[in-house]
C-alpha positions in Angstrom: -8.3 0.2 -50.9 -9.7 3.7 -50.9 -13.1 2.4 -49.8 -11.5 0.5 -46.9 -9.6 3.6 -45.8 -12.8 5.7 -45.9 -14.7 3.1 -43.9 -11.9 3.0 -41.2 -11.9 6.8 -41.2 -15.7 6.9 -40.6 -15.4 4.3 -37.9 -12.7 6.2 -36.1 -14.7 9.4 -36.4 -17.8 7.7 -34.9 -15.7 6.3 -32.1 -14.3 9.7 -31.4 -17.8 11.2 -31.3 -19.0 8.4 -29.0 -16.1 8.9 -26.7 -16.7 12.7 -26.6 -20.3 12.1 -25.7 -19.3 9.6 -23.0 -17.0 12.2 -21.5 -19.7 14.8 -21.6 -22.2 12.5 -19.9 -19.7 11.2 -17.4 -20.6 11.9 -13.8 -18.4 14.5 -12.1 -18.6 16.7 -9.0 -19.9 19.5 -11.3 -23.1 17.6 -11.7 -23.1 16.3 -8.2 -22.6 12.8 -9.6 -26.3 12.9 -10.5 -28.0 9.9 -11.9 -31.7 9.2 -12.7 -33.5 7.4 -9.9 -34.7 4.8 -12.4 -31.2 4.0 -13.4 -30.0 3.7 -9.8 -32.9 1.4 -8.9 -32.1 -0.9 -11.9 -28.4 -1.0 -10.7 -29.5 -1.9 -7.1 -31.7 -4.7 -8.5 -28.8 -6.1 -10.4 -26.3 -5.7 -7.6 -28.4 -7.3 -4.9 -30.4 -9.7 -7.0 -33.9 -8.3 -6.1 -37.0 -6.9 -7.8 -38.3 -3.4 -7.1 -41.8 -2.6 -8.4 -43.0 1.0 -8.7 -45.4 3.3 -10.5 -43.6 5.2 -13.2 -44.9 8.5 -11.7 -42.9 7.9 -8.6 -39.6 7.8 -10.5 -40.3 10.3 -13.3 -37.9 13.3 -13.3 -36.3 12.2 -10.1 -32.5 12.1 -9.7 -30.1 10.8 -7.1 -27.2 13.1 -6.3 -23.8 11.5 -5.4 -25.4 8.2 -6.4 -22.4 5.9 -6.1 -21.5 7.3 -2.7 -24.9 6.2 -1.3 -24.2 2.4 -1.7 -23.5 0.5 1.5 -22.6 -3.1 2.2 -26.2 -4.0 3.0 -29.3 -3.6 0.8 -31.4 -2.0 3.5 -28.8 0.7 4.2 -28.3 1.3 0.5 -32.0 1.8 -0.1 -32.4 4.1 2.9 -29.5 6.2 1.7 -30.8 6.4 -1.8 -34.5 6.9 -1.1 -34.7 8.9 2.1 -33.6 12.3 0.6 -36.4 11.8 -2.0 -39.0 11.0 0.7 -39.5 7.5 -0.7 -39.3 4.1 0.9 -39.7 0.4 0.0 -41.8 -2.3 1.6 -40.9 -6.0 1.2 -43.9 -8.1 0.2 -43.4 -11.8 -0.6 -39.8 -11.3 -1.8 -40.6 -8.3 -4.0 -39.8 -4.7 -2.9 -42.4 -2.1 -3.6 -41.5 1.6 -3.9 -43.8 4.1 -2.2 -43.9 7.6 -0.8 -42.6 8.2 2.7 -45.3 7.7 5.3 -44.8 10.0 8.3 -47.5 8.1 10.2 -46.1 4.6 9.9 -43.0 3.7 12.0 -41.0 0.5 12.5 -42.4 -1.3 15.6 -39.1 -0.9 17.5 -39.0 2.8 16.8 -42.6 3.3 17.9 -42.0 1.4 21.1 -38.8 3.4 21.8 -40.7 6.6 21.3 -43.4 5.6 23.7 -40.7 4.6 26.2 -39.1 8.1 25.8 -42.5 9.7 26.4 -43.3 7.5 29.4 -40.0 8.4 31.1 -41.3 11.9 31.8 -43.6 10.7 34.7 -43.5 8.0 37.3 -46.6 8.6 39.5 -50.1 10.0 39.4 -49.0 13.6 40.3 -46.5 13.8 37.5 -48.9 12.2 35.1 -51.6 14.7 36.0 -49.1 17.5 35.3 -48.4 15.9 31.9 -52.1 15.8 31.1 -52.6 19.4 32.2 -49.8 20.3 29.7 -51.3 18.1 26.8 -55.0 18.9 26.9 -54.9 22.7 26.2 -52.2 22.1 23.6 -54.4 19.5 21.8 -57.3 22.0 21.7 -55.0 24.7 20.4 -53.5 22.4 17.8 -57.1 21.7 16.6 -57.8 25.4 16.5 -60.6 24.9 19.0 -59.4 27.2 21.6 -61.4 29.3 21.9 -64.4 27.3 20.6 -66.3 28.9 17.8 -69.9 29.9 18.6 -72.6 27.4 17.8 -75.4 28.3 15.3 -78.7 28.9 17.1 -80.6 26.5 14.8 -82.4 23.4 15.9 -81.5 19.9 14.6 -83.3 18.6 11.6 -85.0 15.3 12.5 -86.8 12.8 10.3 -89.8 10.7 11.7 -88.9 7.7 13.8 -88.9 4.2 12.3 -89.9 1.5 14.7 -88.3 -1.9 14.9 -88.0 -4.8 17.4 -86.8 -3.2 20.6 -85.5 0.1 19.1 -86.3 3.1 17.0 -84.3 5.0 14.4 -84.5 8.6 13.2 -82.1 10.6 11.1 -80.7 13.9 12.3 -78.7 16.8 10.9 -77.0 19.2 13.2 -75.7 22.6 12.0 -72.2 22.9 13.6 -71.1 26.0 11.8 -73.2 28.4 9.7 -74.3 26.2 6.7 -72.2 23.2 7.8 -74.2 20.1 8.7 -73.2 16.8 10.3 -75.6 14.0 9.7 -76.3 10.8 11.5 -78.9 8.2 12.7 -80.2 8.3 16.2 -81.0 4.8 17.7 -83.1 4.7 20.9 -84.7 1.9 23.0 -88.3 1.3 22.1 -89.2 1.7 25.8 -87.4 4.3 27.9 -87.7 4.7 31.7 -85.7 7.4 33.4 -82.4 8.6 32.2 -80.3 6.4 30.0 -76.7 6.3 28.7 -75.5 8.0 25.6 -73.0 6.3 23.2 -71.4 8.1 20.3 -70.6 6.0 17.3 -68.4 7.9 14.8 -67.9 6.1 11.5 -64.6 4.8 10.3 -62.8 4.6 6.9 -64.7 1.7 5.5 -66.9 1.6 2.4 -70.6 2.4 2.7 -69.9 4.7 5.7 -72.5 4.6 8.5 -74.9 2.7 6.2 -72.8 -0.5 6.6 -74.6 -3.5 8.1 -72.0 -3.9 10.8 -72.5 -0.2 11.8 -76.3 -0.7 11.9 -76.0 -3.9 13.9 -73.8 -2.2 16.5 -76.0 0.9 17.0 -79.3 -1.0 17.0 -77.9 -3.5 19.5 -76.7 -0.8 21.8 -80.2 0.8 21.6 -81.8 -2.6 22.4 -79.4 -2.8 25.4 -80.9 0.5 26.7 -78.7 3.3 25.4 -79.1 6.2 23.0 -76.7 5.4 20.2 -75.8 8.0 17.7 -74.1 6.9 14.4 -72.6 9.7 12.4 -70.5 10.6 9.4 -67.0 11.9 9.5 -66.3 15.0 7.5 -66.7 14.7 3.7 -67.7 11.1 4.3 -71.2 9.6 3.7 -74.0 12.1 3.5 -71.5 14.9 4.1 -70.5 14.5 0.5 -73.6 16.4 -0.5 -71.6 19.4 0.6 -68.0 18.4 -0.1 -65.9 16.3 -2.3 -64.4 13.0 -0.9 -60.9 14.5 -1.4 -61.8 17.2 1.1 -61.7 14.4 3.8 -58.0 14.3 3.4 -57.4 17.9 4.2 -56.1 18.8 7.6 -59.1 20.9 8.6 -61.2 17.7 8.5 -59.6 16.7 11.8 -60.9 19.9 13.4 -64.3 19.8 11.8 -64.8 16.2 13.1 -63.8 17.1 16.6 -66.1 20.1 16.6 -68.9 17.9 15.2 -68.7 15.4 18.0 -68.7 18.2 20.6 -71.9 19.7 19.0 -73.5 16.3 18.8 -72.8 15.7 22.5 -74.2 19.1 23.3 -77.4 18.1 21.6 -77.7 14.6 23.0 -77.1 15.8 26.6 -79.8 18.4 26.2 -82.3 15.6 25.9 -84.3 14.9 29.1 -83.7 11.1 28.8 -79.9 11.4 28.6 -77.8 10.6 31.6 -74.7 12.9 31.6 -72.9 10.6 34.0 -73.0 7.7 31.5 -71.5 8.8 28.2 -69.5 6.5 26.0 -67.9 6.5 22.6 -66.7 3.8 20.3 -65.4 3.8 16.7 -63.2 1.7 14.5 -60.2 2.5 12.4 -60.0 6.3 11.8 -63.0 6.7 14.1 -61.0 4.8 16.7 -58.3 7.5 16.5 -61.2 10.0 16.8 -62.6 8.1 19.8 -59.2 8.5 21.6 -58.8 12.1 20.7 -62.4 13.0 21.9 -61.9 11.1 25.1 -58.8 13.2 25.8 -60.3 16.6 25.1 -64.0 16.2 26.3 -64.4 15.4 30.0 -68.0 14.6 29.5 -67.0 11.2 27.9 -66.7 8.6 30.7 -66.2 5.4 28.8 -64.3 4.7 25.5 -63.7 1.8 23.2 -61.3 2.4 20.3 -61.4 -0.5 17.9 -58.5 -1.6 15.6 -57.0 1.8 15.7 -54.4 2.7 18.4 -50.7 1.9 18.1 -47.4 3.5 19.2 -46.0 2.8 15.7 -48.9 4.1 13.6 -50.2 7.7 13.9 -53.2 7.4 11.6 -52.8 7.3 7.9 -55.4 10.0 7.1 -55.0 13.8 7.7 -58.4 13.6 9.5 -56.4 11.7 12.2 -53.0 13.4 12.1 -53.3 16.5 9.8 -53.3 19.0 12.7 -50.2 19.1 14.8 -51.6 17.4 17.9 -48.6 15.0 18.1 -46.2 18.0 18.5 -47.8 18.7 21.9 -45.7 18.3 25.0 -42.4 17.9 23.2 -44.2 15.3 21.0 -46.8 12.7 22.0 -48.4 9.7 20.3 -51.8 8.1 20.1 -51.2 5.7 23.0 -50.3 8.5 25.4 -53.4 10.4 24.2 -55.4 7.2 24.9 -53.9 7.2 28.4 -55.5 10.7 29.0 -58.8 8.9 29.4 -57.5 7.4 32.7 -59.0 6.5 35.1 -62.2 6.2 33.1 -62.9 2.7 31.7 -61.3 2.0 28.3 -61.3 -1.0 26.0 -58.8 -1.5 23.2 -59.8 -4.0 20.6 -56.9 -5.2 18.5 -56.2 -7.8 15.8 -53.4 -9.6 14.0 -53.9 -8.1 10.6 -53.0 -4.4 11.0 -51.0 -1.9 13.1 -52.6 -3.1 16.3 -51.1 -6.6 15.9 -48.7 -6.1 18.8 -50.9 -4.2 21.2 -50.7 -6.8 24.1 -46.9 -6.7 24.0 -46.1 -3.1 24.7 -48.8 -0.5 24.3 -51.4 -2.2 26.6 -48.9 -2.7 29.4 -48.1 1.0 29.2 -51.8 1.9 29.6 -52.1 -0.5 32.5 -49.2 1.3 34.2 -50.9 4.7 33.8 -54.2 3.3 35.1 -52.2 1.8 37.9 -51.2 5.3 39.1 -54.9 5.6 40.1 -55.1 2.1 41.5 -57.4 1.2 38.7 -55.3 -1.0 36.3 -58.4 -3.2 35.9 -60.3 -0.3 34.3 -58.4 -0.6 31.0 -58.7 -3.8 29.0 -57.6 -5.3 25.7 -59.4 -7.8 23.6 -56.9 -9.1 21.1 -58.0 -11.2 18.1 -54.8 -12.4 16.5 -56.5 -14.4 13.7 -58.7 -11.5 12.6 -58.1 -8.4 10.4 -59.0 -4.7 10.1 -62.8 -4.6 10.5 -65.6 -4.1 13.0 -66.8 -7.7 12.8 -69.0 -9.7 15.2 -66.2 -10.6 17.6 -65.2 -6.9 17.9 -68.8 -5.9 18.4 -69.3 -8.5 21.0 -66.3 -7.2 22.9 -67.8 -3.7 22.8 -71.3 -5.0 23.9 -69.7 -6.7 26.9 -67.7 -3.6 27.8 -70.5 -1.1 27.5 -72.9 -3.3 29.4 -70.5 -3.6 32.2 -69.6 0.0 32.6 -72.8 1.7 31.5 -75.2 -0.7 33.3 -76.9 -2.0 30.1 -78.8 -5.2 29.4 -76.2 -7.4 27.6 -78.7 -10.1 26.8 -80.7 -7.7 24.7 -77.9 -7.3 22.1 -79.4 -9.9 19.9 -78.4 -9.1 16.3 -80.9 -11.5 14.8 -83.6 -9.1 15.9 -82.2 -6.2 14.0 -83.4 -4.9 10.7 -80.8 -3.8 8.2 -82.2 -0.7 6.5 -81.7 0.2 2.9 -79.4 3.2 2.4 -82.1 5.7 1.3 -84.0 5.2 4.5 -81.0 6.7 6.4 -80.7 9.9 4.5 -81.6 13.2 6.2 -81.6 15.3 3.0 -83.0 12.9 0.5 -81.3 10.6 -2.1 -80.0 13.5 -4.2 -79.8 16.2 -1.5 -83.1 17.7 -2.6 -83.9 18.6 1.0 -80.5 20.2 1.8 -81.2 23.6 3.6 -80.9 26.7 1.6 -78.0 28.1 3.7 -75.9 24.9 3.2 -72.4 25.7 2.1 -70.9 23.9 -0.9 -67.2 23.2 -1.3 -64.1 23.4 0.8 -63.2 27.0 -0.2 -66.5 28.2 1.2 -65.9 26.2 4.4 -62.5 27.9 4.8 -64.1 31.3 4.6 -66.8 30.3 7.1 -64.1 28.9 9.4 -62.0 32.1 9.3 -65.1 34.1 10.2 -66.1 31.8 13.0 -62.6 31.7 14.5 -61.4 35.2 13.6 -58.1 33.9 12.3 -56.1 34.7 9.2 -55.3 31.1 8.6 
């Protein structure tokens, strides 16, 4: 009997302790009804019968305040209320929800279209549009910290010997754009040159193998065979630039500025060549280099023809800081990449889009907007769109063919000469300026982002 009594006493004592602990852990306004995010997500999964996948690092040590008050009748509204304050979001993929960090650069399609409509409502004719451009351009340069422009080093480009192929030649070039900072590339020229010929800039995009990729070599060699100077070059901390910087440096905001400065310096050099025609200057790039193509066409009046490929969208602002790290989109009470693309008007422009990325709806809204802007000049036919709905995010043969057609038409090139079967794909080491291990890197070359920042401050006389 005594043993039974003791057992009951212990049981009651344990229950009291458990109840006391429950009260202590109970949510109250004193703790802002705070619950761990992981617990809240599990509850949402149970309540709505869904699965939410996530990396544990995304939920570790994160809490939801006033958690129960954030629930709404619909799953979407509940998730938005719970995740937005934490700068998190979910994407639905094949019935499973995936948790990720908030992406400032990726909008819902309807939101992107509404924003472009808001922007477009500010002008209704050529005069008002020109006033808008006059407002945007100096702001873009200021946002990039390129107003005033830093002085160019007095050095000459470093050029490797030419390699001769069927209908074209290739040499590698490094241009010093700031003291100790080099931008590297490969210069493709026609094997036979008569008079002045067009210049086409080919910045590299965010694909693996950088400018060494076969599709990049095909494009630049074909353009040279067609009769143009085609310059293929690395983005900052990309490709051969990684001899001076870490790949992670490419995702720093100053990358956007350095890339713009690099293209300006490259064009300075190319237009100094006696064979270059300053009235026939084009630029084409894909993905991140497509964003760069649009930006450079907006800020550098020397560019007369542009072809951004799988890049431009009113609902995607560029997922890399090298595309949106500097506050260019704050200009003019906020702008977007499609309006920046419109700044090329009335110069010829081709947008190549596809069905597998953020350009999937280009023909539906963004392209008609551009046609309207070009229409202010009576030149709606000068902007075109080649849409490839069955293709994805690359610079494949159909995209290249669209670029060849466009450049041939507007730069007076020989389209029939763009025969890729005649092109030699070089091995990567052949395309280096400074050797396979950087053994020929100049003695004054800077190393690392911290040193670049010091050089940049000196060059621009800023305290940033």
